[in-house]
N, C-alpha and C positions, 0 to 999 in steps of 0.2 A: 557130444553128439547123441548119446543115449537118452539124455534128458529131453532133448528136442524131439526125438522119435516118440518118446512116451507122451509128451504133450500133444503132438500131432495126432496120435492114436486116440487120446482121450477126447480131443475136440471133434474128431470124426465120429467117434462113438456117440457123443452128445448130439451131433447134428442128425444122426440117424435115429437114435433112441428117443429123443424128446417127442417127436410126433407120434411115435408108437405108444409111449407111456401115457401121453395125454389123451389117447383114444381117438385122435383125428385120423390116423392112418392105421387101419386094422391090418394085421398080417394076413396075407392071402391064404385061404385053406387049400386051394388047388391052383394049378397054373393055367388059368383061363384068362382070356383077354379082359373080361369084365372085372375079375378079381384084381388083376394087376392094375387096371385102370383106376379102380377105387382106391387102391393103395397109393399109387402115384398122385392121384388127385387129392387125397387126404394129406399126403406129405407136402405137396405144394401149397395147399390151402393153409396148413399150419404155419409155414414160413412166410406166406403173404400176410396173414393176420399178425404174426409176431413182428414183422417189419412195420406194419401200419401202427401197431401199439408203440413201438420204439420211436418212430418219427412223430407221432402225435404228442409224445411227452417231451420232445425237444423244444 
């Protein structure tokens, strides 16, 4: 059960960190609606683009 927990935590960390590390989702500097919107938009845009790339190669 511990290994499953570690694997789930690693997958969640990758899902969150990949858009940030790629530069698509910049970490908000303050807690304003615009900054949060840019972060969520970049996060979503990264995963939409990644999904398009995966399905175009199938």
